[in-house]
Structures are given as structure tokens and as C-alpha cells.
C-alpha positions as CSV (number, residue, x, y, z in Angstrom):
1,M,-9.6,39.0,58.3
2,A,-12.6,36.7,58.2
3,Q,-13.0,34.7,55.1
4,P,-16.2,35.4,53.1
5,H,-19.0,32.9,53.5
6,Q,-19.0,30.4,50.6
7,F,-22.3,28.4,51.0
8,G,-20.1,25.4,51.3
9,T,-16.5,24.7,50.4
10,T,-15.2,25.6,47.0
11,R,-11.9,25.4,45.2
12,P,-10.8,27.4,42.1
13,M,-11.0,24.2,40.0
14,D,-14.7,24.0,41.0
15,R,-15.6,27.3,39.3
16,P,-15.9,26.8,35.6
17,N,-18.1,29.1,33.5
18,P,-21.7,27.9,33.2
19,G,-21.6,28.1,29.4
20,R,-24.5,27.8,26.9
21,G,-26.9,25.0,26.1
22,G,-27.5,24.1,29.8
23,G,-30.0,24.6,32.5
24,L,-30.4,28.3,32.3
25,D,-30.9,28.3,28.6
26,A,-33.6,25.6,29.0
27,L,-35.3,27.8,31.7
28,R,-35.1,30.8,29.4
29,F,-36.9,29.1,26.6
30,L,-39.5,27.6,29.0
31,A,-40.2,31.0,30.5
32,S,-40.8,32.5,27.0
33,L,-43.3,29.7,26.3
34,L,-45.0,30.4,29.6
35,I,-45.3,34.1,28.7
36,V,-47.0,33.2,25.5
37,L,-49.3,30.8,27.3
38,Y,-50.2,33.5,29.8
39,H,-51.1,36.0,27.0
40,Y,-52.8,33.5,24.8
41,G,-54.8,32.0,27.6
42,T,-57.5,34.7,27.4
43,Q,-58.2,33.6,23.8
44,A,-59.0,30.0,24.7
45,P,-62.6,28.8,24.3
46,V,-62.6,28.8,28.1
47,P,-60.1,31.4,29.5
48,L,-57.4,29.3,31.1
49,D,-57.5,31.2,34.4
50,Q,-61.0,30.0,34.8
51,L,-59.8,26.4,34.6
52,H,-57.1,26.9,37.2
53,P,-55.7,30.0,38.9
54,V,-52.1,28.9,38.1
55,F,-52.7,30.1,34.5
56,S,-53.1,33.7,35.8
57,R,-49.5,33.7,37.2
58,G,-47.6,33.7,34.0
59,F,-46.2,37.1,35.0
60,L,-43.7,35.2,37.1
61,A,-42.0,34.2,33.9
62,T,-41.4,37.9,33.3
63,D,-39.9,38.2,36.8
64,F,-37.6,35.4,35.9
65,F,-36.4,37.2,32.8
66,L,-35.8,40.4,34.7
67,I,-33.6,38.5,37.3
68,L,-31.9,36.6,34.5
69,S,-31.1,39.8,32.6
70,G,-29.1,41.2,35.6
71,Y,-27.4,37.8,36.0
72,V,-26.4,37.5,32.3
73,L,-25.1,41.0,32.1
74,G,-23.0,40.5,35.2
75,Q,-21.5,37.4,33.8
76,A,-21.0,38.8,30.3
77,Y,-19.9,42.4,31.0
78,G,-18.8,42.5,34.6
79,A,-15.0,42.1,33.9
80,Q,-15.1,44.6,31.0
81,V,-16.8,47.2,33.2
82,L,-14.2,46.8,35.9
83,S,-11.3,47.0,33.5
84,G,-12.7,50.1,31.8
85,R,-13.1,48.4,28.4
86,V,-16.8,49.2,28.4
87,G,-18.0,52.6,29.6
88,T,-21.6,53.4,30.6
89,V,-22.5,55.2,27.3
90,R,-21.1,52.4,25.1
91,F,-22.7,49.7,27.2
92,V,-26.2,51.4,27.0
93,V,-25.8,51.9,23.2
94,K,-25.0,48.2,22.8
95,R,-28.1,47.2,24.8
96,V,-30.4,49.7,23.0
97,T,-29.3,48.5,19.6
98,R,-30.0,44.9,20.8
99,L,-33.6,45.7,21.9
100,W,-34.9,48.6,20.0
101,P,-34.8,47.5,16.3
102,G,-36.9,44.4,17.0
103,Q,-39.4,46.4,18.9
104,A,-39.7,49.1,16.2
105,I,-40.2,46.5,13.5
106,M,-42.9,44.8,15.5
107,L,-44.7,48.0,16.1
108,L,-44.7,48.9,12.4
109,A,-45.9,45.4,11.6
110,L,-48.7,45.7,14.1
111,A,-49.7,49.0,12.7
112,V,-49.8,47.5,9.2
113,V,-51.9,44.5,10.3
114,V,-54.3,46.7,12.3
115,G,-54.6,49.2,9.4
116,L,-55.3,46.5,6.8
117,S,-57.8,44.7,9.0
118,A,-59.7,48.0,9.5
119,L,-59.7,48.5,5.7
120,A,-61.1,45.0,5.2
121,G,-63.9,45.7,7.7
122,F,-62.4,43.9,10.7
123,A,-62.0,46.5,13.4
124,P,-60.0,45.5,16.5
125,A,-62.0,44.1,19.3
126,H,-60.3,46.5,21.7
127,P,-59.5,49.7,19.8
128,E,-58.3,51.3,23.1
129,H,-55.3,49.1,22.8
130,F,-54.1,50.8,19.6
131,T,-53.9,54.5,20.3
132,L,-51.5,56.8,18.6
133,R,-50.1,57.9,22.0
134,A,-49.3,54.4,23.0
135,F,-47.7,53.8,19.6
136,W,-45.2,56.6,20.0
137,M,-44.5,55.8,23.6
138,Q,-43.6,52.2,22.7
139,L,-41.6,53.3,19.7
140,F,-39.4,55.3,22.0
141,L,-39.6,52.7,24.8
142,V,-40.8,55.1,27.5
143,Q,-44.0,53.4,28.4
144,S,-42.8,52.1,31.8
145,L,-41.2,55.3,33.0
146,G,-44.1,56.7,35.0
147,V,-46.3,58.3,32.4
148,P,-49.7,56.5,31.7
149,G,-51.0,55.9,28.2
150,G,-48.4,53.6,26.8
151,A,-50.2,50.3,27.2
152,G,-51.5,48.3,24.2
153,W,-49.9,47.5,20.9
154,N,-46.9,45.2,21.8
155,T,-47.8,45.2,25.5
156,P,-45.0,42.9,26.8
157,S,-42.5,45.5,25.6
158,W,-43.0,47.4,28.8
159,S,-40.2,45.2,30.3
160,L,-37.8,46.3,27.5
161,S,-38.6,49.9,28.4
162,A,-37.8,49.3,32.1
163,L,-34.7,47.3,31.3
164,L,-33.1,50.3,29.4
165,V,-33.1,52.2,32.7
166,C,-31.6,49.1,34.4
167,Y,-28.9,48.9,31.8
168,A,-28.0,52.6,32.4
169,I,-27.2,51.9,36.1
170,F,-25.6,48.5,35.5
171,P,-22.0,49.7,35.3
172,L,-22.3,51.6,38.6
173,A,-24.1,48.8,40.3
174,W,-21.5,46.2,39.2
175,R,-18.7,48.4,40.5
176,W,-20.4,48.7,43.9
177,V,-21.2,45.0,44.1
178,S,-17.6,44.1,43.2
179,R,-16.2,46.0,46.1
180,V,-18.1,43.7,48.5
181,R,-16.0,40.6,49.3
182,D,-18.7,38.7,51.2
183,T,-20.4,36.3,48.9
184,V,-23.7,36.3,50.7
185,L,-24.3,40.0,51.6
186,P,-25.0,41.5,48.1
187,T,-27.5,38.9,47.1
188,A,-29.2,38.9,50.6
189,L,-29.5,42.7,50.5
190,A,-30.9,42.6,47.0
191,L,-33.5,40.0,48.0
192,I,-34.5,42.1,51.0
193,S,-34.9,45.1,48.7
194,V,-37.3,43.1,46.5
195,L,-39.4,42.1,49.5
196,S,-39.3,45.6,51.0
197,G,-40.2,47.1,47.7
198,D,-43.2,44.9,47.5
199,L,-44.4,46.1,50.9
200,I,-43.8,49.7,50.1
201,C,-45.7,49.4,46.8
202,Q,-48.6,47.8,48.6
203,M,-48.7,50.6,51.3
204,V,-48.0,53.6,49.1
205,L,-49.5,52.6,45.7
206,G,-52.0,50.0,46.7
207,H,-50.5,47.3,44.5
208,A,-48.2,44.4,45.0
209,I,-45.0,44.9,43.0
210,S,-46.1,42.3,40.5
211,D,-49.4,44.0,40.0
212,L,-48.1,47.5,39.3
213,P,-49.6,49.3,36.3
214,L,-47.4,49.0,33.3
215,H,-46.5,52.6,33.3
216,L,-44.8,52.0,36.7
217,G,-43.0,48.9,35.4
218,M,-39.6,50.4,36.2
219,L,-40.4,50.1,39.9
220,R,-41.0,46.4,39.4
221,A,-38.0,45.7,37.1
222,M,-35.2,47.6,38.9
223,P,-35.0,45.5,42.2
224,L,-35.4,42.2,40.3
225,F,-32.7,43.2,37.8
226,L,-30.3,44.2,40.6
227,L,-31.0,40.9,42.3
228,G,-29.8,39.2,39.2
229,V,-26.7,41.4,39.2
230,C,-25.9,40.4,42.8
231,I,-26.5,36.7,42.0
232,A,-23.9,37.0,39.2
233,R,-21.4,38.4,41.6
234,T,-22.1,35.6,44.1
235,V,-21.6,33.0,41.4
236,Q,-18.3,34.6,40.2
237,Q,-17.0,34.3,43.7
238,G,-17.5,30.5,43.6
239,A,-20.6,30.2,45.7
240,P,-22.5,28.1,46.5
241,S,-20.5,24.9,46.3
242,L,-21.3,22.6,43.3
243,R,-22.9,20.0,45.6
244,I,-25.2,22.6,47.2
245,A,-25.9,24.2,43.8
246,K,-27.1,20.9,42.4
247,D,-29.4,20.2,45.4
248,T,-30.7,23.8,45.3
249,A,-31.4,23.6,41.5
250,W,-33.9,20.8,41.8
251,A,-35.3,21.7,45.2
252,S,-36.1,25.3,44.1
253,A,-37.8,24.1,40.9
254,A,-39.9,21.7,42.9
255,I,-40.7,24.4,45.5
256,L,-41.7,26.8,42.7
257,V,-44.1,24.3,41.2
258,V,-45.7,23.5,44.6
259,L,-46.1,27.2,45.4
260,Q,-48.2,27.6,42.2
261,L,-50.4,24.7,43.2
262,I,-50.9,26.1,46.7
263,G,-52.0,29.6,45.6
264,R,-50.7,33.0,44.7
265,L,-47.5,33.5,46.7
266,D,-45.6,36.0,44.6
267,M,-42.7,36.8,46.9
268,A,-42.1,33.2,47.9
269,S,-42.1,32.4,44.2
270,I,-39.6,35.1,43.4
271,V,-37.3,33.8,46.1
272,A,-37.6,30.3,44.5
273,I,-36.8,31.9,41.1
274,A,-33.8,33.6,42.4
275,A,-32.6,30.3,43.9
276,L,-33.1,28.7,40.5
277,V,-30.9,31.3,38.7
278,L,-28.3,31.1,41.4
279,A,-28.1,27.3,41.4
280,W,-28.2,26.8,37.6
281,G,-25.9,29.7,37.0
282,R,-23.4,28.1,39.4
283,L,-23.5,24.6,37.8
284,P,-21.2,24.1,34.8
285,V,-22.7,22.8,31.6
286,R,-21.1,19.3,31.2
287,K,-22.8,18.4,28.0
288,P,-24.0,21.5,26.1
289,S,-27.0,21.0,23.9
290,A,-27.1,22.8,20.6
291,T,-30.9,22.4,20.6
292,I,-31.3,24.0,24.0
293,E,-28.9,26.8,23.0
294,A,-30.8,27.5,19.8
295,A,-34.1,27.5,21.7
296,A,-32.8,30.0,24.2
297,K,-31.6,32.3,21.3
298,L,-35.1,32.0,19.9
299,S,-36.7,33.2,23.2
300,F,-36.2,36.9,22.5
301,A,-37.8,36.6,19.1
302,L,-40.7,34.7,20.6
303,F,-41.1,37.3,23.3
304,I,-41.1,40.3,20.9
305,T,-43.3,38.7,18.1
306,H,-46.0,36.7,19.9
307,T,-48.4,39.6,20.2
308,L,-48.4,40.1,16.4
309,S,-48.6,36.3,15.9
310,G,-51.6,36.1,18.3
311,L,-53.3,39.1,16.7
312,V,-53.0,37.5,13.2
313,W,-53.8,33.9,14.2
314,F,-56.8,34.5,16.4
315,G,-58.2,36.9,13.9
316,L,-58.0,34.3,11.2
317,A,-59.2,31.6,13.6
318,T,-62.4,33.7,14.3
319,V,-63.1,33.9,10.6
320,V,-62.5,30.2,10.1
321,E,-64.6,29.2,13.1
322,R,-67.6,31.1,11.8
323,S,-67.6,29.0,8.7
324,L,-67.5,25.7,10.6
325,P,-70.0,23.9,12.7
326,A,-69.9,25.0,16.3
327,S,-67.7,22.5,18.2
328,P,-65.6,22.8,21.3
329,A,-63.0,20.5,19.7
330,I,-62.6,22.8,16.7
331,G,-62.3,25.8,19.0
332,W,-59.6,24.2,21.2
333,T,-57.7,22.9,18.1
334,L,-57.6,26.3,16.5
335,W,-56.4,27.8,19.8
336,A,-53.7,25.2,20.3
337,L,-52.4,25.8,16.7
338,A,-51.6,29.3,17.7
339,F,-48.5,28.1,19.5
340,P,-46.7,26.4,16.6
341,F,-47.7,29.4,14.5
342,A,-46.1,31.7,17.0
343,M,-42.9,29.5,17.0
344,V,-42.7,29.7,13.2
345,V,-43.1,33.4,13.1
346,A,-40.5,33.8,15.9
347,G,-38.1,31.5,13.9
348,L,-38.6,33.5,10.7
349,F,-38.1,36.8,12.6
350,H,-34.9,35.5,14.3
351,R,-33.4,34.2,11.1
352,Y,-34.4,36.8,8.5
353,V,-34.8,40.0,10.6
354,D,-33.2,40.1,14.0
355,S,-30.0,38.2,13.2
356,P,-29.2,40.1,10.0
357,L,-29.9,43.4,11.7
358,Q,-27.5,42.6,14.5
359,A,-24.9,41.5,12.0
360,L,-25.2,44.9,10.3
361,I,-25.1,46.8,13.6
362,A,-22.1,45.0,15.2
363,P,-19.4,46.5,12.8
364,L,-20.8,50.0,13.3
365,L,-20.4,49.6,17.1
366,A,-16.9,48.2,16.6
367,T,-15.9,51.1,14.4
368,R,-17.2,53.6,17.0
369,R,-15.1,51.9,19.7
370,I,-12.0,52.0,17.6
371,R,-12.4,55.6,16.8
372,T,-13.0,56.4,20.5
373,V,-9.9,54.5,21.6
374,S,-7.8,56.2,18.8
375,A,-9.0,59.6,20.0
């Protein structure tokens, strides 16, 4: 029987777990910052995309997170799925309880801020972004499942809505991928499915896959998530070799940067992002950084809270700017200060809201598992 292709020679001793505090964690935090920059860029004294088109392509950071989600789940839960220790229902419950509480709290906080602002005489600049329909759709995380009307409020949460569907199919997808012994085939097929999906979306829906309306977000998220799942399986099989992975890690990062300077090349950029995840996922973390690991853990909080942070900060900045002499320097300074403010809010949310909530939920899930096993 032919041996599976290994992207170079590997030995069992060459295949340590990547670990935390390394390249992927650093990329995770960087991507979360790029998402914030992408969304705050429209609030700059001169919208950033008018300064350079590269600032209009922050959506690629979301594509990175979608691929990374599939990869991380494959690494973290793949063995448990195959052994039967984690069933589909339990797995989905675990993921829902990880994402939903934070989203629900942010929606309520946004509703309070919008309501108090209205009472104080500061109506939102775009009231169409704060409809009751969108609120309920986002509360139940259904805004990316094909029904329009769920945009606004905590807009980036569309990806959480789409990921819940991805989580539901993960156990089945992992079992299928694990039956394939060739290290190249699953990832190659997944990449082809992303490229094909983009062509189909353009021909049928008139949008590239990255430009789909938010209510069709599941069509964007699913192939990228499955690509990440296949990458996780490739890495688990010991491919590529560490030498090739190291070269690929830096080359794909350089290519991704160059692509952004050339122009909008979404599919080529996604290929480069997939190569980044594959390469950095394969490389072991020789010297874990506690700082990088902590920053990566903060990325979810930054993602889920930065809409609220921006709404509060830019609202206050508008009031302050009106009381000061007109000056581009003041405008840019107030805009730049939105980023440390968002970081502080994310840190407080992570420490005093998200982490305690997860600590409360974890024993409940463990008790449910024990009762299920006993039955």
C-alpha cells in the first residue's frame, strides 16, 4: 500500500503538540486587533479605507478566525470525538455555553447604552442598526442562517451564529476526515471547496464569498471552518515536516502582506492564511510566552466587546470634540485612544464577566456528563 504523502520526511519524535503561547496565539491576538481596526476605521477623522484600500480588507481577519476555529477544535476535541467520550449533543452544548453568555450580556449592555443615550437626547446616528427584530435574532444567534433582518447591534456576532452550525457538524466531519489516511487529500479538497464556493456564490448570488450579506454568513463560514478541520488532521498526521513548516510559516506571512499591498485578492489571501495556520500549527512552541497566551485568551473578549466600546467611546469623543477647538490632531488623538479603551473594556469583561461565568458553567456540564455516563 502506498505511504501517505508527508510534505517532507517526518518521524514520530518530530510531532510534538504545538502548545499555547506561540505563533498561533500571537496571530489570534493580531487578528482580533485587525478586526477592531477594521470596524473603528470608519470613525477616523478621515476613514481609513480612503487613505489606503488595505484598511478595507479587515474581513480577512474574520476568515482567519473561522479557519482557526476548525483547526483548534480538531486539535482539542478530535480524539475525544473518535473515542466516543464527547457526543454531538454534548459537544454543541459546550460550544454554545462558551459563546452565548458573552453575546447575551453584550446585547443587554448595548440596549442599556442605546436606551440611556436616547433618554439623554443623544439618538443613535444609525437607528436602523438597533431594531427590535435584529436584537432578538442576535440574542438567539440566528442572524446568519438565511433570514434577513439580523444586522446591527453587535454586528460581528454573525460569525458566532454561523459557527454554531459548524459546531453541530464538527463530530461528523472529524470522523470522516479521520478515515482518510492521505495527509494531503482532505486539506486539498477543503481548499478546493472554498475556491469553488466562491465561484458559485459569484455566479448564483452575485457576491464573492467574503462579500455575502450577513444573513448568508453560514455559507461563508462553513467551508472555511471545514478547511481548518482538515488542516488539524494534516498536522496530527505529522505533516508537513518541521523544516518545511518553518519555511512556510514565514513565506506565507510575507505573501499575505504583499497580496494586500497589490490589491484585493481574497482567494489568494485565504490560501496564504490557510498556509499560515498549517505551518504555525505544525511548529512546536519551544519557548511559550505567558504574555502571548494571555493576549490570545483576551481575543474573544476583545471581539465580543469592541462594538460596545466603540459606541461608548466615539459617542463621548464627539461630545468632547465639540467643546474643543477644531483640530485634526485632537480628532486623531481621540480616535487613537479608542483602542486602549477597547483593550481595557475587554480585559475587564474577560476577568470579571466571562471567566467567572465559564467557571460557574463548567461544573454544571461536568455534572451532566457524570449523570449521562451513570445512566
